C-alpha positions in Angstrom: 97.0 149.8 73.4 94.0 152.1 73.8 92.0 150.6 71.2 89.9 147.6 72.6 92.8 146.4 75.1 91.2 148.4 78.3 88.0 146.3 77.7 89.5 142.8 77.2 92.5 142.4 79.1 93.8 145.4 81.5 90.6 146.9 82.6 88.7 144.0 82.2 87.5 142.7 86.1 88.1 139.2 85.3 91.6 139.1 84.1 92.4 141.5 87.2 90.5 139.2 89.8 89.7 135.9 87.9 87.1 133.6 88.6 86.1 130.5 86.6 82.4 130.5 87.1 82.2 134.2 86.1 84.3 133.8 83.2 82.5 131.1 81.6 79.2 133.1 82.3 79.9 136.3 81.1 80.5 138.5 77.7 83.3 140.9 77.4 82.5 143.9 75.1 79.8 141.7 73.6 81.4 138.6 72.6 81.2 135.6 74.7 85.4 134.6 74.5 86.2 132.8 77.7 89.1 131.0 76.6 90.9 134.2 75.6 89.6 135.9 78.8 91.5 133.4 81.4 94.6 133.3 79.2 94.9 136.7 80.4 93.8 136.0 83.6 96.4 133.5 83.8 99.4 135.7 82.8 97.9 139.0 85.2 98.8 135.9 88.0 102.2 135.1 86.8 103.9 138.1 85.9 100.8 140.7 86.6 99.9 143.5 83.6 103.4 143.5 81.9 102.6 144.2 78.4 106.1 142.7 77.6 104.3 139.5 78.4 101.2 139.8 77.1 103.0 140.5 73.8 105.5 137.8 73.8 102.6 135.3 74.3 100.9 136.4 71.1 104.0 136.2 69.4 105.0 132.3 70.9 100.9 131.5 69.8 101.8 133.0 66.5 105.0 130.6 66.1 103.1 127.6 67.4 100.1 128.2 64.5 103.7 128.2 62.1 104.3 125.4 63.2 100.9 123.5 63.3 100.6 125.0 59.6 103.4 122.8 58.7 102.5 119.7 60.4 98.7 119.6 59.4 100.1 120.0 55.3 102.9 117.7 55.7 100.3 115.0 57.2 97.8 116.3 54.3 101.0 115.9 51.5 101.9 112.2 53.2 105.2 113.5 54.1 106.4 116.3 51.6 108.1 118.8 52.3 107.6 122.0 49.6 103.9 122.4 49.7 103.9 122.1 54.2 107.0 125.0 54.2 105.9 127.4 51.7 102.6 127.4 53.2 104.4 127.8 56.8 106.7 130.2 55.7 103.9 132.8 53.9 101.4 132.1 56.9 104.3 133.1 59.4 106.2 136.0 57.5 102.9 138.0 55.6 101.9 141.6 56.9 98.5 141.0 57.1 98.8 138.8 60.4 100.8 141.6 61.7 97.9 142.8 63.7 96.6 139.7 64.7 100.1 139.4 66.4 100.2 143.0 67.7 97.8 143.5 69.1 96.9 142.3 72.7 93.2 142.0 71.8 93.7 140.1 68.8 94.8 136.8 71.3 91.4 135.7 70.0 93.0 134.8 66.4 96.3 133.1 68.0 94.1 130.9 70.2 91.1 130.1 67.5 93.7 129.4 65.2 95.6 127.4 67.4 93.2 124.9 68.7 91.5 124.7 65.2 94.5 123.8 64.0 95.2 121.0 66.6 91.2 119.8 66.4 92.0 119.1 62.4 95.1 117.6 63.1 93.2 115.2 66.1 90.5 114.5 63.9 92.8 113.4 60.9 94.8 111.2 63.5 91.3 109.6 64.2 90.8 108.8 60.4 93.9 107.4 60.0 93.5 105.2 63.0 90.6 103.8 61.7 88.2 105.3 64.4 90.0 102.6 67.2 91.3 105.6 68.6 88.1 107.8 70.5 90.3 109.4 72.5 92.3 111.3 69.9 88.6 112.2 68.3 87.7 113.6 71.7 90.8 115.7 71.6 89.4 116.9 68.3 86.0 117.6 69.9 87.7 119.6 72.8 90.1 121.3 71.0 86.8 122.4 68.7 85.1 123.5 71.9 88.3 125.9 73.1 88.3 127.4 69.6 84.9 128.6 69.7 85.4 129.5 73.1 88.0 132.0 71.6 86.9 133.2 68.5 83.4 132.8 66.8 84.7 132.5 63.8 86.0 128.6 64.1 82.2 127.9 63.7 82.9 127.4 60.3 85.6 124.7 61.3 83.4 121.8 60.9 83.3 122.3 56.8 86.9 122.3 57.1 86.8 119.0 59.2 84.7 117.9 56.4 86.7 118.6 53.5 89.3 116.8 55.3 87.6 113.8 55.8 86.7 113.8 52.5 90.3 114.1 51.3 91.7 111.1 53.5 89.0 109.4 52.2 86.9 108.5 55.0 83.8 106.5 54.8 80.7 109.4 54.0 78.3 107.6 57.3 81.4 107.8 59.5 81.9 111.3 58.9 78.6 112.2 59.1 78.2 110.4 62.7 81.0 112.2 63.9 80.4 115.7 62.5 77.0 115.9 64.8 78.3 117.1 67.9 80.8 119.8 66.0 77.9 120.9 64.6 76.2 120.8 68.0 78.3 123.0 69.2 78.7 124.9 66.5 74.6 125.3 66.3 75.0 126.5 70.1 77.7 128.9 69.7 75.9 130.3 67.0 72.9 130.7 69.3 75.1 133.2 71.7 76.7 135.1 68.9 73.4 136.0 67.2 72.2 136.9 70.8 74.8 138.8 71.4 74.4 140.8 68.3 70.9 141.3 67.5 70.5 143.5 64.9 68.4 147.1 66.2 66.7 150.0 64.5 66.4 150.3 61.1 69.2 147.2 60.5 66.3 144.9 62.2 63.4 145.5 60.3 65.4 146.5 56.4 64.8 143.5 54.1 67.4 141.8 53.0 69.3 142.5 49.4 70.4 139.8 47.4 72.4 141.2 44.8 73.9 144.2 47.3 75.1 141.3 49.7 76.7 139.6 46.6 77.9 142.8 46.1 79.4 143.0 49.1 81.0 139.5 49.4 82.4 140.0 45.8 83.9 143.3 47.2 85.6 141.7 50.4 87.2 139.4 47.7 88.7 142.0 45.5 89.6 143.7 48.8 91.3 140.5 50.8 93.4 139.1 47.3 94.7 142.4 46.9 96.1 142.6 50.2 97.3 138.9 50.3 99.5 139.8 47.4 100.4 143.7 47.3 99.9 144.3 51.2 100.3 147.8 51.0 98.5 150.6 52.7 97.0 148.2 55.8 95.8 149.6 58.6 93.9 148.8 62.0 90.7 150.4 60.6 89.5 150.2 57.4 85.8 152.5 57.6 83.3 151.8 55.8 82.2 154.2 52.8 85.9 155.5 52.9 87.9 152.5 51.7 86.7 151.8 48.1 87.8 149.5 45.4 89.1 150.7 41.8 88.9 148.7 38.9 92.3 147.5 39.8 91.3 145.4 43.1 88.9 143.9 40.4 90.8 143.0 38.0 93.2 141.8 40.6 90.1 139.1 41.4 89.5 138.1 37.7 93.1 137.8 37.2 93.2 135.7 40.0 89.9 133.4 39.4 91.0 133.5 35.5 94.7 131.8 36.6 93.5 129.2 38.9 90.9 127.8 36.6 93.7 127.8 34.0 96.0 125.7 36.5 93.3 123.7 37.9 92.7 122.2 34.7 96.4 121.5 33.8 97.8 120.5 37.5 96.6 116.6 38.0 98.9 115.7 41.1 97.5 117.6 43.5 94.1 119.1 42.0 92.2 117.7 44.7 94.2 119.1 47.6 94.2 122.3 45.6 90.5 122.4 45.7 90.1 121.4 49.4 92.5 124.6 50.1 90.7 127.1 47.8 87.3 125.6 49.5 89.1 125.7 53.2 90.0 129.7 52.3 86.6 130.4 50.8 84.8 128.7 53.4 86.5 130.1 56.3 86.4 134.1 55.2 82.8 133.3 54.7 81.5 134.3 57.8 82.9 137.7 57.7 82.7 138.4 53.6 80.0 141.1 54.7 77.0 139.1 53.2 75.0 140.1 55.9 77.0 143.3 57.1 78.6 144.2 60.3 76.4 147.0 63.0 79.7 148.9 63.0 81.5 151.4 61.1 84.4 149.0 59.0 84.4 147.1 56.1 87.3 144.6 56.0 89.7 143.9 58.5 93.6 142.2 58.5 93.0 140.0 61.2 89.9 138.1 59.1 92.5 136.9 57.1 94.8 134.8 59.7 93.0 131.4 59.5 91.6 131.7 56.3 95.1 132.8 54.3 96.3 128.9 55.4 94.1 127.7 52.3 95.2 130.2 50.0 98.9 130.2 51.0 98.6 126.2 50.5 97.6 126.7 46.9 100.5 128.4 46.2 102.7 126.1 48.1 101.1 123.5 45.1 102.3 125.9 42.4 105.3 126.4 43.6 105.8 121.9 44.1 104.1 121.4 40.5 107.0 124.2 39.4 110.2 122.4 41.3 109.1 119.0 39.2 109.7 120.5 36.0 112.8 119.3 34.5 114.0 123.2 33.5 116.6 124.1 36.5 115.9 127.1 34.9 112.6 127.5 35.3 113.3 125.3 39.7 115.8 128.6 39.8 113.5 131.7 38.9 111.0 129.8 41.0 113.1 129.7 44.2 114.1 133.4 43.1 110.8 134.5 43.6 109.9 132.9 46.8 113.3 134.1 48.4 112.5 137.5 46.8 108.9 137.6 48.1 110.2 136.2 51.7 112.7 138.8 52.1 109.4 141.5 51.0 107.0 140.0 53.1 109.5 140.3 56.1 110.3 144.0 55.4 106.6 145.1 55.3 105.7 142.7 58.6 108.3 144.9 60.1 107.3 148.4 58.8 103.9 147.5 59.9 104.9 146.4 63.2 106.6 149.5 63.8 102.7 151.3 63.4 102.0 149.8 66.6 104.2 151.6 69.1 102.2 153.3 70.2 98.0 154.4 69.8 99.0 158.1 68.0 101.4 156.2 65.8 98.6 153.6 64.8 96.0 155.7 64.2 98.3 158.3 62.3 99.7 155.6 60.4 95.1 155.0 59.1 95.1 158.3 58.3 98.5 158.4 56.2 96.6 155.9 53.9 92.8 157.0 54.4 92.7 160.1 55.6 89.2 160.9 55.2 88.6 158.4 57.7 86.4 160.0 60.3 87.2 157.0 63.0 90.6 157.3 62.7 90.5 161.1 63.5 88.5 160.2 66.5 90.9 158.0 67.7 93.3 160.0 67.1 92.0 163.1 68.9 91.1 160.8 72.1 95.3 159.8 72.3 95.7 163.5 72.0 93.1 164.6 75.0 94.7 162.0 76.6 98.3 163.5 76.1 96.6 167.1 77.2 97.3 168.0 73.7 94.4 170.0 74.3 94.7 172.4 71.1 95.3 169.5 68.6 92.8 167.1 69.7 90.0 169.6 69.3 91.5 170.0 65.7 91.1 166.8 64.9 88.0 166.0 66.8 86.4 169.0 64.6 87.6 167.6 61.7 86.1 164.1 62.4 82.7 165.9 62.9 82.7 167.6 59.3 84.0 164.3 58.0 80.9 162.3 59.3 78.4 165.0 61.0 76.7 161.5 61.8 79.1 160.3 64.0 78.2 160.5 67.6 81.6 159.6 69.2 83.7 162.9 68.3 80.8 165.5 69.4 81.1 163.3 72.9 84.7 163.8 72.9 84.8 167.1 72.0 82.0 167.4 75.0 84.5 166.4 76.9 87.3 168.6 76.2 84.6 171.3 76.5 84.1 170.5 80.3 88.2 170.4 80.9 88.1 174.1 80.2 84.8 174.8 82.1 83.3 176.0 78.7 79.8 173.4 80.3 77.3 174.9 77.8 79.1 174.2 75.0 79.6 170.9 76.7 76.4 170.5 76.9 75.2 171.0 73.0 77.9 168.9 71.9 76.1 165.9 73.8 72.4 166.8 73.1 73.8 166.7 69.6 75.4 162.8 69.8 72.3 162.0 72.0 70.4 163.0 69.0 72.6 160.7 66.8 73.2 157.7 68.8 70.5 157.7 71.8 71.8 155.0 73.7 75.4 156.2 73.3 76.3 155.3 77.3 79.3 157.6 77.3 77.2 161.2 76.6 75.0 160.2 79.4 78.0 159.7 81.6 79.3 163.2 80.8 75.8 164.3 81.5 76.5 163.4 85.1 79.7 165.4 85.3 78.5 168.6 84.1 75.4 168.1 86.7 78.2 167.3 89.7 79.9 170.3 88.5 76.6 172.5 88.9 76.3 170.9 91.7 72.8 168.9 90.7 73.6 165.7 92.0 69.9 164.5 91.8 70.7 165.1 88.3 73.7 163.5 87.8 72.6 160.2 89.9 69.6 159.9 86.9 72.6 160.2 84.4 74.9 157.8 86.1 71.6 155.4 86.3 71.3 156.0 82.3 74.8 154.8 81.7 74.6 151.4 84.6 71.3 150.3 82.2 73.0 150.9 79.1 76.3 149.3 79.9 76.3 146.8 82.7 79.7 146.6 82.9 80.8 149.9 83.8 82.0 150.7 87.2 82.8 154.2 86.3 79.4 155.5 86.8 78.2 153.9 89.8 80.8 155.1 91.8 80.1 158.2 90.9 76.5 157.9 91.4 77.7 156.9 94.7 79.0 160.6 95.5 76.1 162.2 94.1 73.8 159.8 95.9 76.5 160.7 99.4 76.1 164.6 98.4 72.8 164.1 98.8 72.9 162.5 102.4 71.6 158.8 101.1 74.7 157.1 103.0 73.4 153.8 102.6 72.0 154.0 99.0 75.6 155.4 98.3 77.2 152.0 100.2 74.7 149.8 98.5 76.3 151.4 95.0 79.3 150.8 95.9 78.6 147.2 96.9 77.3 146.9 93.6 80.7 147.8 91.9 82.3 145.2 94.2 80.9 142.4 93.0 81.9 143.4 89.3 85.1 144.7 90.2 86.0 143.3 93.6 89.4 145.3 93.7 88.8 148.8 92.0 90.8 151.2 94.5 88.5 154.2 94.5 85.1 151.8 95.0 86.8 150.7 98.8 88.4 153.9 99.5 84.7 155.6 99.0 83.4 153.0 100.6 85.9 152.6 103.5 85.5 156.6 104.0 81.5 156.4 103.9 81.8 153.8 106.8 84.4 155.5 108.7 82.3 158.5 108.9 79.7 156.3 110.1 81.3 155.1 112.9 81.9 151.2 111.4 85.3 151.2 112.3 85.8 147.5 111.3 84.1 147.6 108.1 86.1 151.0 107.2 89.4 149.4 108.2 88.7 146.2 105.7 87.6 148.2 102.6 90.5 150.6 103.2 93.3 148.0 104.0 91.6 146.1 100.6 91.7 149.6 98.4 95.5 149.9 99.7 96.3 145.7 98.7 94.9 146.7 95.2 96.8 150.2 94.9 100.1 150.5 97.3 100.6 154.4 95.5 97.0 155.8 96.7 97.5 157.6 98.9 93.7 159.0 100.4 92.9 155.3 101.7 96.2 155.5 104.0 95.1 158.8 105.5 91.5 157.3 106.1 93.0 154.2 107.9 95.2 156.9 110.0 92.3 158.2 111.3 90.7 154.4 112.2 93.6 153.7 113.7 93.8 157.2 115.7 90.0 156.5 116.6 91.1 153.1 118.3 94.4 154.2 120.0 96.7 153.3 118.2 98.8 156.3 117.6 101.8 153.8 116.1 100.1 152.6 113.1 98.2 155.9 112.4 101.5 158.1 112.3 102.8 155.2 109.7 100.1 155.3 107.2 99.8 158.9 107.7 104.3 159.1 106.5 103.3 156.5 104.0 100.9 158.6 102.3 103.1 161.8 102.6 105.6 159.7 100.8 103.5 158.2 98.2 102.4 162.0 97.8 106.3 163.4 97.3 107.0 160.5 94.7 104.4 160.3 92.4 102.2 162.7 90.6 98.0 162.1 91.8 95.9 159.9 89.6 92.7 161.3 88.6 90.3 159.6 90.7 87.0 159.8 92.2 87.4 160.9 95.4 84.1 162.8 97.2 84.5 160.9 100.5 84.9 163.7 103.6 88.8 164.2 104.7 89.0 163.4 108.4 
């Protein structure tokens, strides 16, 4: 999947070259999620970057979460089966959760929920043991830390813990003291998150509109409740100002609220648990209710309901449990039939939704089928078509994205790529100029300016453009590799070597950087250094023929003709067997 997965998973240097210190001190895609990165790195160590195992592990984590939901509710209901069973069943089958399970990048949801549920379970055990087993409490605190290290949304867990402590009847003073470390961790991670997501531009100076904030909150509640009851027209991206709510969603919210008030009045035996469940739903969903709007283009997301839905499904479980207690067999039979029908319907809808994740193309086509005016979906589908060399289709789709949202810079940058491929450099520069007017900090636009400058043999301008990319995106490794190429052509070999070493600090196993570094060392006569770099390039990518050719030259200069012939033969075999990749090869042929 090309949506987030490259940055978080298979192109992430922290995953491909695991370093615990770097994982704990680095951010990925402007988020701090060391637990997720470490899990990807462990999978890569065990199985390589085979997507099967990443998807399998997501599924296993989801199943583990289903079990933990059942265990937690069983503990809260003192051994009951109906409420835990219904809650776990709906949690496991609901179509809203397909996104979290199918999308590798949403390992965040899997791990955050896993450790959140474990934290709650250990805390409840510490309450039952009346504080005599502090190691159980310590495990709860550790799991909360791991949940925060998986996804910031776990920040609401202290409030959930407080609710469950109250439900279990723990002494208030004891609860307050025990929750102090949780609050300290919550504040610490909140400061990290705020530091990574400081508002900029107009958002930084705009005042807070209370009425608008409440309106966004109501809209979000109406959306999520409606999608929970009627999970149709689901998509990976609900674009702001495109996915609009109708009177139906607000009617659903009003009906739900009235029904819950009425049920709360007449349900006495589980009233306290119902109140706790509703508060858990609202409390854990609160951070994503858009009361403080996100600084991006989407308004809602299926994945945001992964943990909060537990509270909502628990309410449904309570209603089923109360219905089963009625003395009328007919009512119990109808209730059981409705539950079975609901589970079958959710299973079918989840299977259908999972099929939309077959490829990036099917993913974005699904969004466009449901929301045809989404400029983001048009852009991302167009980008996928560019990758497939379906140029004409891509240009049509990207042009449509610009028409739908003229203030959206991304499709203009992607159109520029198409023009560059057709060698229409002036048209490409025009699109990049428009994109930079809309977004002066668009690193991709500056990257493409650098590529254009190289095509025009203006290496000095290329260096400036790539330098700008590096300032805007410190994790970008393609720009400095290209910058080193431009420096080399300007005769600045030492500076090129310095830039390539910088790249290898970020990504120690980048084959292109190692190959180019080795080629420069070879030209400079530093044969030992060249051998080391080229052999590392081959180890990183055994099917990369260029470092083998350069290494053959090194061996020939050392008089080791048998090894030189061996490397040349392997390079020839590779060229016959595989299609050449689009690499940045600029070092001299020897």
